[in-house]
C-alpha positions as CSV (number, residue, x, y, z in Angstrom):
1,M,88.5,31.6,-0.4
2,T,85.5,29.9,-1.9
3,S,87.2,26.7,-2.7
4,L,88.9,26.7,0.7
5,R,85.6,27.0,2.5
6,V,84.1,24.1,0.5
7,H,86.9,21.9,1.5
8,L,86.9,22.9,5.2
9,G,83.1,22.5,5.7
10,V,80.7,24.5,7.8
11,L,81.9,23.5,11.2
12,G,85.6,23.7,10.4
13,L,85.1,27.3,9.3
14,A,84.4,28.3,12.9
15,L,87.9,29.7,13.7
16,L,89.2,29.9,10.2
17,T,86.6,32.5,9.0
18,G,84.0,33.1,11.7
19,F,80.2,33.0,11.5
20,T,79.1,36.4,12.6
21,T,78.4,39.2,10.1
22,P,81.0,42.0,10.6
23,T,80.1,45.6,11.0
24,A,82.4,48.4,9.9
25,A,84.8,49.5,12.6
26,S,83.6,52.8,14.0
27,A,84.7,55.5,16.4
28,A,84.1,54.5,20.0
29,P,81.6,56.3,22.1
30,E,83.0,58.8,24.6
31,A,80.9,57.7,27.6
32,P,81.6,54.3,29.2
33,T,79.4,51.6,27.6
34,R,79.3,47.9,27.5
35,T,80.9,46.1,24.6
36,V,79.1,43.6,22.4
37,E,80.9,40.8,24.2
38,E,79.7,42.1,27.6
39,Q,76.2,42.5,26.5
40,R,75.9,38.7,25.9
41,L,76.8,38.1,29.6
42,D,73.2,38.4,30.9
43,R,71.9,35.6,28.7
44,A,70.8,32.4,30.3
45,A,73.7,30.1,29.2
46,P,76.5,32.4,30.5
47,Q,74.8,32.8,33.8
48,E,74.3,29.1,34.1
49,I,78.0,28.5,33.3
50,L,79.0,31.0,36.0
51,R,76.7,29.6,38.6
52,R,77.5,26.0,38.0
53,S,81.3,26.7,38.3
54,G,81.1,29.1,41.3
55,F,82.6,31.9,39.1
56,D,79.5,34.0,39.6
57,T,81.2,35.5,42.6
58,V,84.1,36.9,40.6
59,A,82.7,40.2,39.2
60,P,80.8,41.1,42.4
61,R,84.1,40.7,44.3
62,L,85.9,43.1,42.0
63,A,82.9,45.6,42.2
64,R,83.3,45.7,46.0
65,A,87.0,46.2,45.7
66,L,86.5,49.1,43.2
67,D,83.9,50.7,45.5
68,A,86.4,50.6,48.3
69,A,89.1,52.3,46.2
70,R,89.7,55.9,47.0
71,S,92.4,56.6,44.4
72,Y,93.4,55.4,40.9
73,G,96.4,53.6,42.5
74,A,94.1,51.7,44.8
75,A,91.9,50.8,41.9
76,R,94.8,49.6,39.8
77,R,96.0,47.4,42.7
78,A,92.5,45.9,43.0
79,V,92.3,45.2,39.3
80,T,95.7,43.6,39.2
81,G,95.0,41.4,42.2
82,E,91.6,40.3,41.1
83,G,92.7,39.6,37.5
84,S,95.6,37.5,38.6
85,R,93.4,35.7,41.1
86,L,90.9,34.8,38.3
87,W,93.6,33.3,36.1
88,Q,95.1,31.3,38.9
89,R,91.6,30.1,40.1
90,A,90.8,29.0,36.5
91,V,94.1,27.1,36.2
92,D,93.6,25.5,39.7
93,R,90.1,24.4,38.8
94,A,91.2,22.9,35.5
95,Q,94.0,21.0,37.2
96,G,92.0,19.7,40.1
97,R,93.2,21.9,42.9
98,G,90.6,23.4,45.3
99,G,86.9,23.0,45.1
100,A,85.1,22.7,41.8
101,G,82.6,25.3,42.8
102,G,79.7,23.4,41.2
103,D,78.9,20.5,38.9
104,L,80.4,21.9,35.7
105,S,83.3,19.8,34.4
106,R,86.7,21.1,35.7
107,D,88.1,21.1,32.2
108,D,85.7,23.8,31.1
109,D,87.3,27.1,29.8
110,R,84.0,29.0,29.7
111,P,83.9,30.1,33.4
112,L,87.1,32.1,32.8
113,Y,85.8,33.8,29.7
114,W,82.4,34.8,31.2
115,A,83.8,35.8,34.6
116,R,86.4,38.1,32.8
117,L,83.7,39.8,30.9
118,G,81.8,40.4,34.1
119,M,84.9,42.1,35.5
120,T,85.6,44.2,32.4
121,R,82.0,45.3,32.5
122,E,82.4,46.5,36.1
123,V,85.6,48.5,35.2
124,R,84.1,49.9,32.1
125,T,81.0,51.3,33.8
126,W,82.5,52.2,37.1
127,E,82.2,55.9,38.1
128,P,84.3,56.6,41.2
129,G,83.9,59.7,43.2
130,F,87.5,60.9,42.7
131,G,87.1,61.0,38.9
132,L,88.7,58.7,36.3
133,T,90.1,59.8,33.0
134,E,89.5,57.6,29.9
135,G,93.2,56.9,29.8
136,Q,93.1,55.6,33.3
137,R,90.1,53.5,32.6
138,A,91.8,52.1,29.5
139,A,94.9,51.3,31.6
140,L,92.8,49.4,34.1
141,L,91.1,47.4,31.4
142,D,94.4,46.6,29.8
143,E,95.8,45.4,33.2
144,L,92.7,43.3,33.8
145,E,93.0,41.7,30.4
146,R,96.6,40.8,30.7
147,T,96.5,39.5,34.3
148,S,93.3,37.4,33.8
149,R,94.7,35.8,30.7
150,G,98.0,34.7,32.2
151,Q,99.9,36.9,29.8
152,N,102.1,38.4,32.5
153,A,102.3,35.2,34.7
154,I,104.7,33.3,32.4
155,G,107.7,32.1,34.3
156,Y,110.2,29.2,34.1
157,P,112.5,27.7,36.7
158,H,116.1,28.6,36.5
159,G,118.8,26.0,35.8
160,K,119.6,23.5,33.1
161,G,118.1,20.1,32.2
162,L,114.5,21.5,31.8
163,K,113.1,22.3,28.4
164,R,110.8,25.3,28.2
165,I,107.6,25.2,26.1
166,L,105.2,28.2,25.5
167,L,101.6,27.5,24.4
168,T,98.8,29.9,23.7
169,G,95.0,29.4,23.4
170,F,91.9,31.5,22.5
171,D,88.6,32.6,24.0
172,P,85.3,31.0,22.8
173,F,84.0,32.7,19.7
174,T,81.1,32.7,17.2
175,L,78.9,33.2,20.2
176,D,76.0,34.7,18.3
177,R,75.8,31.3,16.5
178,D,75.8,29.4,19.7
179,I,76.2,31.1,23.1
180,R,77.2,27.8,24.7
181,I,80.5,27.4,22.7
182,S,83.7,26.4,24.4
183,N,87.2,26.7,22.9
184,P,89.4,23.6,23.4
185,S,92.5,25.7,22.9
186,G,91.6,27.8,25.9
187,A,90.8,24.7,27.9
188,T,94.2,23.2,26.9
189,A,96.0,26.4,28.1
190,L,94.3,26.1,31.5
191,A,95.0,22.4,31.8
192,L,98.7,22.6,30.9
193,D,99.8,25.8,32.5
194,G,102.8,25.2,34.8
195,T,102.8,21.5,34.2
196,V,105.8,19.3,33.3
197,I,105.8,16.6,30.6
198,E,108.4,13.8,30.5
199,T,110.1,13.5,27.1
200,A,112.9,11.2,25.9
201,D,115.2,14.1,26.3
202,G,114.1,14.9,29.9
203,P,111.4,17.0,31.5
204,A,109.8,20.0,29.8
205,R,107.9,22.8,31.5
206,I,104.8,24.3,29.8
207,E,103.7,27.8,30.4
208,T,100.5,29.2,28.7
209,A,98.4,32.3,28.0
210,V,95.0,33.0,26.4
211,F,94.2,35.6,23.8
212,P,91.0,37.4,22.8
213,V,89.1,36.9,19.6
214,R,89.2,40.6,18.7
215,W,91.0,42.2,15.8
216,R,91.7,45.4,17.7
217,D,93.9,43.7,20.3
218,F,96.1,42.2,17.6
219,T,96.7,45.6,16.0
220,G,99.5,48.0,17.1
221,G,98.6,51.0,19.1
222,T,96.4,51.6,22.2
223,S,92.6,51.9,22.1
224,Q,91.5,54.1,25.0
225,A,87.9,53.5,24.2
226,F,88.1,49.8,24.7
227,G,90.9,49.8,27.1
228,T,93.2,47.1,25.7
229,G,96.6,47.8,24.2
230,G,97.0,46.6,20.7
231,G,99.9,44.3,19.6
232,T,99.0,41.9,22.4
233,V,100.7,38.9,20.7
234,E,104.1,40.6,20.3
235,R,103.9,42.3,23.7
236,T,103.2,38.9,25.4
237,L,105.6,36.7,23.4
238,R,108.6,38.9,22.8
239,P,110.2,38.6,26.2
240,Y,110.0,34.8,26.1
241,L,110.7,33.5,22.6
242,P,114.5,33.9,23.1
243,K,114.3,31.9,26.3
244,V,112.1,28.9,25.3
245,D,112.9,25.7,23.4
246,L,109.6,25.4,21.6
247,F,106.4,27.4,21.1
248,T,103.0,26.7,19.6
249,T,99.9,28.8,19.1
250,V,96.8,26.7,19.3
251,S,93.2,27.3,18.2
252,Q,90.0,25.4,17.2
253,G,89.9,24.6,13.5
254,R,88.3,21.8,11.5
255,A,85.8,19.1,12.5
256,G,87.3,15.8,13.5
257,R,91.0,16.5,12.9
258,F,94.2,18.2,14.0
259,D,96.2,20.3,11.6
260,I,99.8,21.4,11.8
261,E,99.6,24.6,9.7
262,R,102.7,24.7,7.4
263,T,102.2,28.3,6.1
264,N,100.7,31.5,7.5
265,G,99.5,34.4,5.4
266,A,99.6,38.2,6.0
267,W,95.9,38.8,5.3
268,R,92.8,39.5,7.3
269,G,89.7,38.2,5.6
270,G,87.2,40.6,7.2
271,F,85.1,38.2,9.3
272,G,83.4,39.3,12.5
273,D,85.2,38.9,15.8
274,N,83.6,38.6,19.2
275,D,82.6,42.3,19.1
276,N,81.1,41.7,15.6
277,I,83.8,43.9,14.0
278,G,85.5,42.8,10.8
279,R,88.9,43.8,9.2
280,T,89.8,43.2,5.6
281,E,93.5,44.2,5.1
282,T,97.1,43.2,5.2
283,V,98.0,42.1,8.7
284,P,99.3,45.4,10.3
285,V,102.7,45.0,11.8
286,T,105.6,47.3,12.7
287,D,108.1,48.0,9.8
288,P,105.6,47.0,7.1
289,A,108.3,47.6,4.4
290,S,110.1,44.4,5.5
291,Q,106.9,42.4,6.0
292,P,106.7,39.1,4.2
293,Q,103.5,37.7,2.7
294,W,104.1,34.3,4.2
295,T,105.8,32.7,7.2
296,T,106.3,29.0,7.9
297,T,106.2,26.6,10.8
298,T,109.4,25.3,12.3
299,L,107.6,22.6,14.3
300,P,108.8,19.1,13.5
301,Y,105.6,18.4,11.6
302,R,106.7,15.2,10.0
303,A,107.4,13.6,13.4
304,I,104.1,14.9,14.8
305,V,102.0,13.6,11.9
306,A,103.7,10.2,12.0
307,A,103.2,9.7,15.7
308,D,100.2,8.1,17.4
309,T,99.1,11.0,19.5
310,G,95.4,10.2,20.0
311,R,92.1,9.4,18.5
312,F,91.9,12.4,16.1
313,P,94.0,12.2,12.9
314,V,96.8,14.8,12.6
315,Y,97.6,16.4,9.2
316,D,100.4,18.4,7.7
317,N,98.3,21.1,6.1
318,T,100.1,22.7,3.2
319,G,97.3,24.5,1.4
320,V,97.0,28.3,1.1
321,T,95.1,30.8,-1.0
322,E,97.1,33.3,-2.9
323,I,97.0,35.9,-5.7
324,P,99.8,34.7,-7.9
325,A,102.5,37.1,-9.0
326,G,101.1,39.2,-11.8
327,G,97.6,38.0,-11.2
328,T,94.5,39.6,-9.8
329,E,92.3,36.7,-8.6
330,P,92.8,34.4,-5.6
331,V,93.9,30.8,-6.3
332,V,93.9,27.9,-3.9
333,R,97.3,26.2,-3.8
334,P,97.3,22.8,-2.1
335,D,101.1,22.7,-1.9
336,G,101.8,26.1,-0.5
337,P,102.5,29.6,-2.0
338,T,104.3,30.3,-5.2
339,P,107.1,32.8,-5.5
340,G,106.1,36.4,-5.4
341,S,102.5,35.7,-4.6
342,T,100.2,37.8,-2.3
343,A,98.6,36.1,0.7
344,R,94.8,35.7,0.9
345,A,94.7,32.8,3.4
346,G,97.2,30.7,5.2
347,G,96.7,27.1,5.9
348,G,94.8,28.2,8.9
349,G,92.5,30.5,6.9
350,D,92.3,34.3,7.2
351,Y,90.9,34.8,10.7
352,L,92.7,35.3,14.0
353,S,94.1,31.8,14.2
354,N,96.1,32.5,11.1
355,E,97.0,35.9,12.4
356,I,98.4,34.7,15.7
357,A,100.4,32.1,13.9
358,Y,101.7,34.7,11.4
359,R,102.6,37.2,14.1
360,A,104.3,34.6,16.4
361,T,106.4,33.2,13.6
362,L,107.2,36.6,12.1
363,L,108.4,37.6,15.6
364,R,110.5,34.5,15.8
365,D,112.1,35.4,12.5
366,R,112.7,39.0,13.3
367,L,114.3,38.0,16.6
368,G,116.8,35.9,14.5
369,L,115.4,32.6,15.8
370,R,114.2,31.1,12.5
371,D,116.9,28.4,12.4
372,T,117.0,27.6,16.1
373,L,113.5,27.8,17.6
374,P,110.8,25.3,16.7
375,G,107.4,27.1,16.5
376,G,104.2,27.2,14.7
377,H,100.4,26.7,14.9
378,V,98.3,23.7,15.8
379,H,94.6,23.6,14.9
380,T,92.5,21.3,17.2
381,P,89.2,19.6,16.1
382,V,86.0,21.5,16.5
383,L,84.6,20.9,20.0
384,Q,81.2,19.3,19.4
385,F,78.2,18.7,21.7
386,G,76.6,15.3,21.8
387,A,74.1,14.4,19.1
388,G,70.7,16.1,19.7
389,N,72.0,18.5,22.3
390,T,70.9,21.9,21.1
391,T,70.1,23.6,24.4
392,E,72.1,22.2,27.3
393,V,75.4,23.9,28.2
394,T,77.2,20.5,28.6
395,D,76.9,16.8,28.1
396,P,79.1,13.7,28.5
397,E,80.3,13.6,24.8
398,F,81.1,17.3,24.9
399,V,83.3,16.8,28.0
400,R,84.9,13.6,26.5
401,N,85.8,15.4,23.3
402,R,87.4,18.3,25.2
403,L,89.4,16.0,27.5
404,D,90.6,14.0,24.5
405,I,91.7,17.1,22.7
406,I,93.6,18.3,25.7
407,T,95.3,15.0,26.1
408,Q,96.2,14.9,22.5
409,V,97.7,18.4,22.5
410,R,99.9,17.3,25.4
411,T,101.1,14.3,23.5
412,I,101.8,16.4,20.4
413,L,103.9,18.7,22.5
414,T,105.8,15.7,23.8
415,V,106.5,14.5,20.3
416,A,107.5,18.1,19.2
417,A,109.8,18.5,22.1
418,E,111.5,15.2,21.4
419,G,111.8,15.9,17.7
420,S,113.3,19.4,18.1
């Protein structure tokens, strides 16, 4: 990984490896307690983002609904309703429907992230008079995560003549490095959800969802302590991959460039997630005996790279880091893995961007869709603030960069749909 990091540069390492120092995963406390993510919520920047978008009313609304609940069933209905309302409100705001709620740019993904954390904190620390088991609390948190991320709101019109595209994004991350961070992949998911693009082959409908930057959510099994079911990628994508014409997972990657990641690796590099927990291990999946070390994109990468999609250059990234067959030390391979090698980093690194790409393409292959379904991972440029801005939560260059990234992803999807 050393050589890979040198080539990527400091900013580009953001999603590929992460900046925070991981702590060892430990047993969760028995009593309800705020997570590391939720503890950041009271800092000045998150509060300003919520206030300037009007999303500061979201968590208090859920708190009132929970206080009015007199049973677990009523609480679950409240959580489901408010979680779904948050997702739709964020999508509507990003797409210009309804009031902006403040002067923060509509394309901003951060109000959704921080408002969700306010909601999960309410559920996590709520103590109703009727009593609530930890399993019930976990189920409420799981429902809130899924509904507020659009994971259970994916739906396509029936009928022929309309292509179906599925796109995923991520939460902001590396927040201990800079609490103001936005993630252009999450902003893209909000901007494109439910929209239709015109291609040379006809219209294509885009549906989206957003995923957390937390190892535990990607792992199989259920964590009652944290309240989010593991295996979130497979649980979300499995019902839809057989029905769509194209899918792409999207995340923030390197500075100043897009990358179509050719190869994904079955390795977690141990870097800290949004709860400052690290994992160093083979990506855990069901049926590990049949687990490959590598998966590959089936996106039409040649057509995408050749097309004029926007102001940022787009690369076909073929590099990986492997332990060669019979070897013991990692080796950087610019042209992809060699036969029998063990993965140590895909083209997208060894963090959660690589993992979502690996899981989604492995699921594609296990569903028997390898030869028929175009899918893979797109890394966007790092979203940068304007020169000299080290304290403000936004600035004109920051907004321009995010809007340009969103527009270019839309064009990449158009090229991909036409080339599939």
